[in-house]
Steps between C-alpha positions, in 0.01 A plus 500: 500500500505166683625326186791730473586459870468116456739511213758725679483300807549168314801638320665602820410178688542242230772594239388409142128497583282770334171610337522306173582145390610334182342197355547165676783398265688840558427506870685157524790645309497795746590261791842473358754742639621565145275776386634517143269421210546172310640703200747669737609158650535332171668781324213569257472877411176641599407801297326757710414879475741750649187657673200285573173692405260355742122558515322415832126442472380488866209675664616445861722793609659302781602218263631748245721653757636158595586443121674833482707411810593158365600641163720747669692202661533299180802709387347506153489819298134560436215747441165442651145606401207428721145451381204416734263377214515299196387802311780725640745208399373487145548881471862458636566230236387730226743774612813286527630138499592302810735213546290341776154535652429424874128414498247449781203295383241672719461842353194737532417470126632135422534183696644164420780341282335620179643846580837356382365442153381867478833624607683282254311644210604843609854415593619225265877543605446524881561228751208468749548380870166448676464591863260271696394433858610189662160354460499575132778266384257337251430851362873556455556173311192571276658850424821319384275290281352817368862609390655667819864420533477436877282562813603604854283434804480811730662449839809270425768663290802742570671738263739243367219268386308790345829588310536156366121489402543832314799381313349156412180660371672733274733225379212252440304761321768580266573137439125441433507786244818360341346161480176639328702689261701206400185290440349788299817522297491118438155518382563786282800323345279182442241730323762662308647172391156385375450815305866485362416138373198656323718772352763259389360187383671199340497557139316274268764452242614199326692647196861410448523801264393769750610508858370744780727630768370762759595708807261658755593741791236687703584853583632661822775227551225228470313650805181563289335260273467657152242504228730386201404174340611280204396172339574274203277243332552280188170409329429183315586669167864556616466871545664643818308772668659736767383782722678737725307760703516760767210618742564841626612510856616248751351265760233223521229683318712561208644153510139344515411695184819384338412142578154538369621647170777234455242211563239669269759539221611130527139388496405732201801388300431133564146569392620634166484874539780694336631857429261797533210281605717365801577855609133600491417213734787594740375858496150384619655284765720788634200731526295242674763372743706801609418601851522882413434713190869608499634179456648407142733256354739504214596176299680369190334191328713302257412196284808331327473238218815309527464338164397813292748713684264773567360667817187718570544764782213716647602774756259636759698795648802294541860500360591348162698182522865492431625269217827337581691333212832440336534883459444784742174484716232717373156635595203329322316782325149396635209751521364607841147452636330630804568327846225276626251675726556854343269477211153409678469218237545728187868415449640403152829318473727424196664152426853528369648226282871430546712255283740310721865425400612137508664545839437763772261576788236741612542669828190628673525695825327736739604854565668405833800397290539806288369785726761469769794744534808443306746665750523748778310768296132525406542340166292175427634193328240506234474276196821622337682428825331152531614423140867602598475262782389215283784573251751499776374172653806264542287182422223452250351213700139580590528443883838699524359777274197570723706470822757759345196734411350482860827522674643782315182703478451476878858585562470815293184602682634440849168429637337838417236360272246276655289361209453134437715329232366218272695369194419243241730381239368290213787338316412371156835374379473190278588168660579165352 
């Protein structure tokens, strides 16, 4: 009880003196008669909770009583829980979150600055203020190095300084969490950019007779990286090969598999594999590389001979291409095959031969374009609706056409469908 008497006597005799102290930097600031925080003085908004949820971890009953008295004088709205041991504190943290933890470093079941790390693992969103004796200033600084937001030396602080320390600790913790989230977001964006480059490579196309135009939009308003992929390659014999595919689901695992299949397709095509044989290899790669057994992929593989005006089409669970020409757009009557990853290596696909008109284009797309809603009701756009959008396009230019399809389809859907969208337009109009 001597400690309590000492604190009460000091408060009555020396206004502003108390039982706890801020760090040296904040103590120097406290000498100023202006007790506002820097944020308050500079007009910076300081977000703080309406009610501070405080956990006191202190085994000394006298010191705990002093903390209660100081908190009552801070004019903060708060709730206080008191634990005498680290074990009790961990139990409290499992029951409810706290905005700030006032922590003594000398507990019956834990001693030293490493206690801060233990509490941080259990309370990732709580600010921590360490309570030390005057002779333990080095321990307080070490606790800050371990992740505490501040430390107070018992014996030299009043309610106003404790109030400021509490507000600073919560503010700093929230700033730390925001900065960490920002760093994580940047890293994720960089990873997504690398994956997107793998999903959308530069086409290896030198033909003046066939041009390729594409659009790619990951689902959920671009918040998630998708598994759609596409590619175009022209081989030495002049044949233009194209693929468009869709890995089931969204996210980095699906995107990684999409990148794998896209790269494998390009390598196999350049190595001379075609048609059904090419799909068999892609099936084997899907089974070997997918992270889970429920992953599968659909794709359309096209080979176009610009001289012979003929195309070969193989479908693996994917939509038929659309043929755009001088007349109305129409569905190419290609035969379906099973999606990659669903046949356990026993799949069989059919190659469809298509005679190409002198001018026109093949439109390949993933279901994110056609499966969106076409109005306020439950009706989906579908292939018929997509054909109507193409017929109503104001400009036949490839870039303008794809922009029109994406913009109109998304406008009709109003954000209700969250699938990825990939479109590839292969224009084979003759050129001089």
